[in-house]
C-alpha positions in Angstrom: -26.2 122.5 -38.2 -29.8 122.2 -39.2 -31.3 124.3 -36.3 -28.8 127.1 -37.0 -29.8 127.1 -40.7 -33.5 127.1 -39.8 -33.0 130.0 -37.3 -31.1 132.0 -39.9 -33.9 131.5 -42.4 -36.5 132.6 -39.9 -34.6 135.7 -39.0 -33.8 136.5 -42.7 -37.5 136.0 -43.5 -38.5 138.6 -40.9 -40.0 136.3 -38.3 -40.5 138.6 -35.2 -40.9 136.0 -32.5 -39.2 132.6 -32.4 -40.1 130.0 -29.7 -37.6 127.4 -28.6 -38.4 124.8 -26.0 -35.1 123.2 -24.8 -33.5 121.9 -21.7 -30.1 122.9 -23.1 -30.2 126.6 -22.5 -26.4 127.1 -22.6 -26.1 125.5 -26.0 -29.0 127.4 -27.5 -27.6 130.8 -26.3 -24.2 129.9 -27.6 -25.6 129.1 -31.0 -27.5 132.3 -31.2 -24.4 134.3 -30.2 -22.4 132.6 -33.0 -25.2 133.2 -35.5 -25.3 136.9 -34.6 -21.6 137.1 -35.0 -21.8 135.6 -38.6 -24.6 138.0 -39.4 -22.7 141.0 -37.9 -25.7 141.8 -35.8 -26.1 142.2 -32.0 -27.6 139.6 -29.6 -28.7 140.2 -26.1 -29.9 137.8 -23.4 -32.4 138.5 -20.7 -32.8 136.6 -17.4 -34.6 137.6 -14.2 -31.3 137.3 -12.3 -28.9 139.3 -14.6 -31.3 141.5 -16.6 -30.1 142.3 -20.1 -26.5 141.4 -21.1 -24.7 141.3 -24.3 -23.9 138.1 -26.3 -20.9 138.2 -28.6 -20.2 141.8 -29.4 -22.0 145.2 -29.2 -22.9 147.8 -26.6 -24.3 147.0 -23.2 -27.8 148.5 -22.6 -27.7 152.0 -21.1 -29.0 151.5 -17.6 -30.5 154.2 -15.5 -29.4 154.4 -11.9 -32.6 152.9 -10.6 -33.1 150.3 -13.3 -31.4 146.9 -13.8 -33.9 145.4 -16.3 -34.3 142.3 -14.2 -38.1 142.8 -14.5 -39.3 141.5 -17.9 -41.6 144.5 -18.4 -38.7 146.9 -17.9 -36.6 144.9 -20.3 -39.3 144.9 -23.0 -39.8 148.6 -22.5 -36.0 149.0 -23.3 -36.4 146.7 -26.4 -39.4 148.8 -27.6 -37.3 152.0 -27.4 -34.2 150.5 -28.9 -33.8 151.9 -32.4 -30.2 150.9 -32.9 -31.1 148.3 -35.6 -32.0 144.6 -35.8 -31.0 142.8 -32.6 -31.7 139.3 -31.5 -33.1 139.4 -27.9 -33.1 136.0 -26.1 -35.7 136.0 -23.3 -35.0 133.1 -21.0 -37.8 131.6 -18.8 -40.2 134.5 -19.6 -43.2 132.2 -20.1 -44.2 132.0 -16.3 -44.7 135.8 -16.3 -47.5 135.7 -18.8 -50.1 134.6 -16.2 -49.0 137.4 -13.9 -48.6 140.2 -16.3 -51.1 141.0 -19.2 -48.9 143.9 -20.0 -46.0 141.6 -20.9 -48.2 139.9 -23.6 -49.0 143.4 -25.0 -45.3 144.4 -25.0 -44.2 141.4 -27.0 -47.0 142.1 -29.4 -45.8 145.7 -29.8 -42.2 144.7 -30.5 -43.4 142.1 -33.1 -45.8 144.5 -34.8 -43.0 147.1 -35.0 -40.7 144.7 -36.7 -40.5 146.8 -39.9 -39.4 149.8 -37.9 -37.2 148.2 -35.2 -36.0 145.0 -36.9 -35.7 143.1 -33.6 -36.2 139.4 -33.3 -37.4 138.0 -29.9 -36.4 134.5 -29.0 -38.5 133.0 -26.2 -36.4 130.2 -24.7 -37.5 127.8 -21.9 -38.1 124.2 -20.9 -41.8 124.4 -21.5 -43.6 127.4 -23.1 -47.3 128.1 -23.4 -47.8 131.0 -25.8 -50.9 133.3 -25.2 -53.5 133.0 -27.9 -53.2 136.7 -28.8 -49.6 136.4 -30.0 -49.6 132.9 -31.3 -49.9 134.1 -34.9 -46.8 136.2 -34.5 -44.7 133.2 -33.2 -42.8 130.4 -35.0 -41.6 127.4 -33.1 -38.0 126.1 -33.7 -37.2 122.5 -32.5 -33.7 121.9 -31.3 -32.4 118.5 -32.5 -30.9 115.9 -30.2 -27.3 114.6 -30.9 -26.9 111.9 -33.5 -25.2 108.6 -32.8 -21.9 110.0 -34.2 -22.1 113.1 -32.0 -22.9 111.0 -28.9 -19.8 108.9 -29.7 -17.8 112.1 -30.0 -19.1 113.3 -26.6 -18.1 109.9 -25.0 -14.6 110.0 -26.5 -14.1 113.6 -25.3 -15.1 112.6 -21.8 -12.8 109.6 -22.0 -9.9 111.8 -23.0 -10.7 114.2 -20.2 -10.7 111.3 -17.7 -7.5 110.0 -19.2 -5.7 113.4 -18.8 -6.7 113.5 -15.1 -5.7 109.9 -14.3 -2.1 109.6 -15.5 -2.9 108.9 -19.1 -4.6 105.6 -18.2 -7.0 104.6 -21.0 -10.7 104.1 -20.4 -11.6 100.4 -20.7 -14.6 99.4 -22.9 -15.8 97.2 -25.7 -17.8 97.9 -28.8 -21.0 96.2 -27.4 -21.0 98.3 -24.1 -20.1 101.4 -26.1 -23.0 100.9 -28.5 -25.4 100.2 -25.6 -24.4 103.5 -23.9 -24.9 105.4 -27.1 -28.4 103.9 -27.5 -29.3 104.8 -24.0 -28.1 108.4 -24.4 -30.4 109.0 -27.3 -33.1 111.6 -26.7 -31.0 113.7 -24.3 -29.6 117.1 -25.0 -25.9 117.6 -25.7 -25.2 118.8 -22.1 -27.3 116.0 -20.5 -25.6 113.3 -22.6 -22.2 114.7 -21.7 -23.1 114.6 -18.0 -24.3 111.1 -18.0 -21.4 109.8 -20.2 -19.0 111.4 -17.7 -20.8 109.7 -14.8 -20.5 106.3 -16.5 -16.8 106.7 -16.9 -15.7 108.6 -13.7 -16.2 105.8 -11.1 -14.0 103.1 -12.5 -12.5 104.4 -15.7 -14.5 101.9 -17.8 -17.7 101.7 -19.9 -19.3 98.4 -19.3 -22.8 96.8 -19.6 -23.2 97.4 -15.8 -23.2 101.2 -16.4 -26.2 101.1 -18.8 -29.0 100.5 -16.2 -27.7 103.5 -14.1 -27.6 105.7 -17.2 -31.2 104.6 -18.0 -32.4 105.5 -14.5 -30.7 108.9 -14.6 -32.1 109.6 -18.1 -35.7 108.7 -17.0 -35.4 111.1 -14.0 -34.2 113.9 -16.3 -37.4 113.5 -18.4 -39.6 114.4 -15.4 -42.6 112.2 -16.2 -42.5 110.1 -13.0 -46.2 110.9 -12.1 -47.5 109.0 -15.2 -44.7 106.7 -15.9 -42.7 104.8 -13.3 -39.3 103.2 -13.7 -39.4 99.6 -12.5 -35.9 99.2 -11.0 -36.1 95.5 -10.2 -37.0 93.6 -13.3 -37.2 89.8 -12.7 -35.3 87.4 -14.9 -37.4 85.0 -16.9 -35.9 82.1 -14.9 -38.1 83.4 -12.0 -41.3 82.7 -13.9 -42.6 79.2 -13.8 -43.9 77.9 -17.2 -44.7 80.4 -20.0 -42.3 78.5 -22.3 -44.2 79.5 -25.5 -44.0 83.2 -24.5 -40.3 82.9 -23.6 -39.4 81.3 -26.9 -41.4 84.0 -28.8 -39.5 86.8 -27.0 -36.1 85.2 -27.5 -36.6 84.9 -31.2 -37.1 88.7 -31.4 -34.4 89.9 -29.0 -31.7 90.5 -31.6 -34.0 92.5 -33.9 -35.3 94.5 -31.0 -31.7 95.7 -30.3 -30.8 96.5 -33.9 -29.1 99.9 -34.4 -30.3 102.2 -37.2 -27.5 101.0 -39.4 -28.3 97.3 -38.9 -32.1 97.5 -39.3 -33.4 94.9 -41.7 -36.7 94.2 -39.9 -39.1 96.5 -38.0 -38.7 96.1 -34.3 -41.4 93.9 -32.6 -44.4 96.0 -31.3 -45.4 93.9 -28.3 -47.9 91.5 -26.9 -51.2 91.4 -25.0 -51.3 89.0 -22.0 -54.8 87.8 -21.1 -55.4 85.5 -18.2 -56.6 84.6 -14.8 -55.7 87.0 -11.9 -52.5 85.9 -10.2 -51.3 83.7 -13.1 -48.1 85.6 -13.5 -48.9 88.2 -16.2 -47.3 91.1 -14.2 -44.2 89.0 -13.4 -44.0 88.1 -17.1 -44.0 91.8 -18.0 -41.1 92.4 -15.7 -39.3 89.3 -16.9 -39.7 90.4 -20.5 -37.7 93.5 -19.7 -35.1 91.3 -18.1 -34.9 89.0 -21.1 -34.6 91.8 -23.5 -32.1 93.6 -21.3 -34.0 96.8 -21.4 -35.5 99.2 -18.9 -39.1 98.7 -17.9 -41.5 101.7 -17.8 -45.0 101.2 -16.2 -47.8 103.4 -17.4 -50.2 104.4 -14.7 -53.6 104.9 -16.2 -55.0 106.4 -13.0 -52.4 109.2 -13.2 -53.2 109.9 -16.9 -56.7 111.2 -16.2 -57.0 115.0 -15.5 -60.1 117.0 -14.8 -59.2 119.6 -17.5 -60.3 118.9 -21.1 -57.4 117.8 -23.2 -54.9 117.3 -20.4 -55.4 113.5 -20.2 -54.6 113.1 -23.9 -51.6 115.4 -23.4 -50.3 113.3 -20.6 -50.7 110.2 -22.8 -48.8 111.8 -25.7 -46.0 112.9 -23.4 -45.8 109.5 -21.8 -45.5 107.8 -25.2 -43.0 110.4 -26.3 -40.9 109.7 -23.3 -41.1 105.9 -24.0 -39.7 106.6 -27.4 -36.9 108.7 -25.9 -36.1 105.8 -23.5 -35.9 103.3 -26.4 -34.9 100.5 -26.4 -37.4 99.8 -23.5 -40.4 97.8 -22.5 -43.6 99.8 -21.9 -45.9 97.9 -19.4 -49.6 98.8 -19.5 -51.0 96.9 -16.5 -54.7 96.0 -16.4 -55.2 98.1 -19.6 -59.0 97.6 -19.5 -59.2 100.0 -16.6 -57.9 102.8 -18.7 -59.4 101.9 -22.1 -62.9 100.6 -21.0 -65.6 102.1 -23.2 -68.4 101.8 -20.6 -67.4 104.5 -18.2 -69.1 107.9 -18.1 -66.0 110.2 -18.6 -67.2 112.5 -21.3 -65.3 110.6 -24.0 -61.9 110.8 -22.4 -61.3 107.1 -22.6 -62.2 107.1 -26.3 -59.8 110.0 -27.0 -57.0 108.2 -25.0 -57.6 105.1 -27.0 -57.4 107.0 -30.3 -54.1 108.6 -29.2 -52.7 105.2 -28.2 -53.9 103.4 -31.3 -52.3 106.0 -33.6 -49.0 105.8 -31.7 -49.0 102.0 -31.9 -49.6 102.1 -35.6 -46.9 104.7 -36.3 -44.2 104.1 -33.8 -41.0 102.6 -35.3 -38.8 102.9 -32.2 -37.8 99.9 -30.1 -40.5 100.3 -27.6 -41.9 96.8 -26.7 -45.5 97.1 -25.3 -46.6 94.5 -22.8 -50.3 95.0 -22.1 -52.0 92.9 -19.4 -55.7 92.3 -18.9 -57.9 90.2 -16.7 -61.2 91.0 -18.5 -61.2 90.8 -22.3 -64.9 91.8 -22.4 -63.9 95.3 -21.3 -61.3 95.8 -24.1 -62.2 97.7 -27.3 -61.8 95.4 -30.4 -59.5 97.9 -32.1 -56.9 97.2 -29.4 -56.9 93.5 -30.1 -56.4 93.8 -33.9 -53.2 92.4 -35.3 -50.8 95.2 -36.3 -51.4 97.2 -33.1 -49.6 94.4 -31.2 -47.9 91.3 -32.6 -49.6 88.6 -30.6 -52.2 87.8 -28.0 -51.1 85.3 -25.4 -53.4 83.6 -22.9 -51.9 82.8 -19.5 -53.8 79.9 -18.0 -53.6 78.4 -14.6 -50.3 76.5 -14.2 -50.1 72.8 -15.0 -48.9 70.2 -12.5 -45.2 70.3 -13.7 -45.3 74.1 -13.7 -46.7 74.1 -10.2 -43.8 72.1 -9.0 -41.5 74.7 -10.6 -43.4 77.5 -8.8 -43.0 75.7 -5.5 -39.3 75.3 -6.1 -38.9 79.0 -6.9 -40.8 80.2 -3.8 -39.1 77.7 -1.4 -35.7 78.8 -2.8 -36.6 82.5 -2.3 -37.2 81.8 1.4 -34.0 79.7 1.9 -36.0 76.4 2.1 -34.5 73.4 0.4 -37.0 72.1 -2.2 -35.3 68.7 -2.0 -36.8 68.2 1.5 -40.4 68.7 0.2 -42.7 66.3 -1.7 -43.2 68.5 -4.7 -45.4 66.1 -6.7 -47.8 65.9 -3.7 -47.8 69.7 -3.3 -48.5 70.1 -7.0 -51.4 67.6 -6.8 -52.9 69.4 -3.7 -52.7 72.8 -5.5 -54.7 71.8 -8.5 -56.5 75.0 -9.8 -54.2 77.3 -7.9 -52.5 80.3 -9.6 -48.9 81.1 -9.0 -49.8 84.0 -6.6 -52.0 81.6 -4.6 -49.2 79.1 -4.4 -46.8 81.7 -3.1 -49.3 82.8 -0.4 -49.7 79.2 0.7 -45.9 79.0 1.3 -46.0 82.4 3.1 -48.9 81.2 5.3 -47.0 78.0 6.1 -44.0 80.1 7.2 -46.3 82.2 9.6 -47.8 78.9 10.9 -44.3 77.4 11.5 -43.1 80.6 13.2 -46.1 80.7 15.5 -45.8 77.1 16.6 -41.9 77.1 16.5 -41.7 74.1 14.2 -40.1 73.6 10.7 -42.0 74.2 7.5 -42.9 70.8 6.0 -44.9 69.3 3.1 -47.8 68.6 5.5 -47.8 72.2 6.7 -48.0 73.7 3.2 -50.6 71.1 2.2 -52.7 72.1 5.2 -52.6 75.7 4.1 -53.6 74.8 0.6 -56.6 72.8 1.9 -57.8 75.7 4.0 -58.3 78.1 1.1 -60.4 78.2 -2.0 -58.6 79.3 -5.2 -60.0 81.9 -7.5 -60.7 79.1 -10.1 -63.4 77.8 -7.7 -64.7 81.2 -6.4 -65.0 82.6 -9.9 -65.1 79.4 -11.9 -67.7 80.6 -14.4 -65.9 83.8 -15.5 -62.6 81.9 -15.8 -64.2 79.3 -18.0 -65.7 82.0 -20.2 -62.3 83.6 -20.5 -60.8 80.2 -21.6 -63.5 79.7 -24.1 -62.9 83.2 -25.6 -59.1 82.6 -25.8 -59.3 79.0 -27.2 -59.6 80.2 -30.9 -58.3 83.8 -30.6 -55.1 83.6 -28.6 -51.8 81.7 -28.4 -51.3 79.7 -25.2 -48.3 81.2 -23.3 -47.3 77.8 -21.9 
């Protein structure tokens, strides 16, 4: 395996400290033990709970009566005095001690500088490791790879055989499409995590079906631990719930098959995404959710407010980690709602917005995973021109106020959602009365009519909804000038979504 080969090369080259960030501690420790066995050398593991213990073969440390080596300083003192020959010492979760113990930093440096005399290799293993500046030049980072498609398939088959043995030789039911979907959704997980989620998909009903995939996606997202910046939208609407937007729907449908290509099937690059500009309440956010429903993929929402951090560089780090997680969740839809609030160039934030924009633009240009970006904006004047250039996103759609026929569809949708029969309402009259209303404003008129009917103990009627429509001014009237300006901008620069 590539990481074992790389680790052997590092050790043979005399690298004194190797840093491994991995969530799969058991697998890394097992690989190091096997590597030590093939090299006929000794390997030891340190944890704060067990102290020092042997991996593979060799002698246990000689412990004094009052010393168990559970303290990392005591363990490193032992390592510094160990002259038995080159040994691989795996220090698990030692990084948190750096802030509390300056001596620990010095001890690691002493072991590294004495490599010619001692021959020991230190492996710092943990989920996330920040190396002190004074020893960075002595460290080399080793990345543990994630399982390939074939290895994921092997893991699933092993779990299926395990379930079969425990259930009277009954075979696990599945089909090639569901199996491939499960493999795609397990990508980016460690071997042990993929095995755990594959087992969970099988164990309930002895089957791998398309219905298992959303649960696997949710569990995978929770394992990644980025819920402060990215949120998983569990309830993605179907495109049927969006009135109008026929042009956008057709555009998405034409790209669906390419979006879900496997690595072996790829003939075209996956679509990058779209920018949705339009009037507030016109259905941009619902369209983003519905895009995920149409593509049959999980929806991740990027919270720009949570990205910003008071420490220099942390905001950009949050952005990089969020985008990396989106790649690991692929195929998925990444929703950047009201993107102008995070990318505006007018704020006084010491250049943080510009650096975030640079990070985002670089990723958009270089990303080749099936991460479909849906960016929504209400104010195009606040957007940097680099973000609107073709190549970053595939298309810019303008979502205008709904037409008369679309307003009828919107009334039908919201009446049905509230168990009201649209056939009992004069929909053409309601559509005419709601001229200039957005989809959100139409919904609120229906809600207001429900409150009115409940207060007066009478049924909801066309007259009641018309009354509520007449008693409010839509945004197209209140902010008519800005909406007209937005339409003028979009007329020659964007594609109409409907």
